[in-house]
C-alpha distance (Angstrom), angle and dihedral (degrees) to the residues before:
residue distance angle dihedral
M1 . . .
R2 3.79 . .
Q3 3.82 91.2 .
S4 3.81 90.4 49.9
L5 3.80 90.0 51.7
W6 3.81 92.7 51.1
S7 3.81 91.4 45.5
S8 3.80 90.8 51.6
L9 3.80 92.3 47.3
A10 3.80 91.4 49.2
L11 3.80 91.2 50.7
L12 3.79 91.9 48.6
A13 3.81 89.8 50.0
L14 3.82 89.5 54.9
V15 3.79 93.9 45.6
F16 3.79 97.7 44.8
G17 3.79 97.8 28.2
G18 3.79 95.5 65.0
G19 3.81 97.1 -111.1
Q20 3.78 122.1 149.6
A21 3.82 91.7 -82.2
G22 3.78 91.1 53.0
A23 3.74 110.1 41.8
A24 3.80 104.5 177.7
S25 3.81 93.3 -129.4
G26 3.82 96.8 49.6
D27 3.78 131.6 81.7
I28 3.79 119.7 -123.3
L29 3.78 127.2 -166.1
L30 3.80 111.6 -156.3
L31 3.79 114.9 -158.1
P32 3.82 107.8 -168.6
A33 3.80 127.3 168.7
K34 3.82 90.3 -115.5
V35 3.80 139.1 9.1
W36 3.77 124.0 -155.3
T37 3.78 105.2 -149.3
G38 3.78 98.6 179.1
Q39 3.79 90.9 -112.0
G40 3.77 106.9 114.1
D41 3.76 125.2 -12.1
Q42 3.82 99.4 -83.1
A43 3.80 131.2 78.0
Q44 3.80 112.7 -119.2
T45 3.79 127.6 -130.1
G46 3.79 126.0 -140.7
L47 3.80 96.5 40.9
A48 3.79 130.0 123.7
V49 3.80 130.1 -161.0
L50 3.80 120.1 -137.9
V51 3.81 114.9 -156.5
H52 3.81 118.6 -163.4
A53 3.80 123.7 -178.2
G54 3.79 91.6 -12.3
A55 3.82 96.4 -52.5
I56 3.79 134.1 93.7
A57 3.80 105.7 -97.3
A58 3.81 100.4 175.2
V59 3.78 143.9 -4.2
G60 3.78 123.6 -161.8
P61 3.77 146.2 90.2
V62 3.80 106.9 -31.7
D63 3.80 92.9 -123.2
T64 3.82 90.2 58.8
L65 3.82 96.2 50.6
T66 3.79 123.9 90.7
V67 3.80 99.4 -129.0
P68 3.83 119.3 -175.8
A69 3.79 112.1 -120.3
D70 3.82 91.4 -121.5
A71 3.82 95.4 49.8
R72 3.78 114.7 129.1
R73 3.83 110.1 -117.1
I74 3.79 116.4 -147.2
E75 3.81 116.8 -170.0
L76 3.82 112.2 -150.9
P77 3.81 106.2 -175.0
G78 3.79 112.1 -170.1
A79 3.81 93.5 9.4
T80 3.79 127.4 122.8
L81 3.80 119.5 -154.5
């Protein structure tokens, strides 16, 4: 679990810190195994996180999100955001 936490934190630092994986002008679709939304005490499966201009723009099932065609998709198997 500790390794998963550090991996998630490192990814978030890249996405929100303006590194190559998180260019502020690009859209990124994060596809983790689980997302903790703060609603309830359990992380939820089947959710994606859309990042636009360095900020979270939307969270939800991927088929309900409006994702730009050129968005970078990052698969995060086993990760919880």
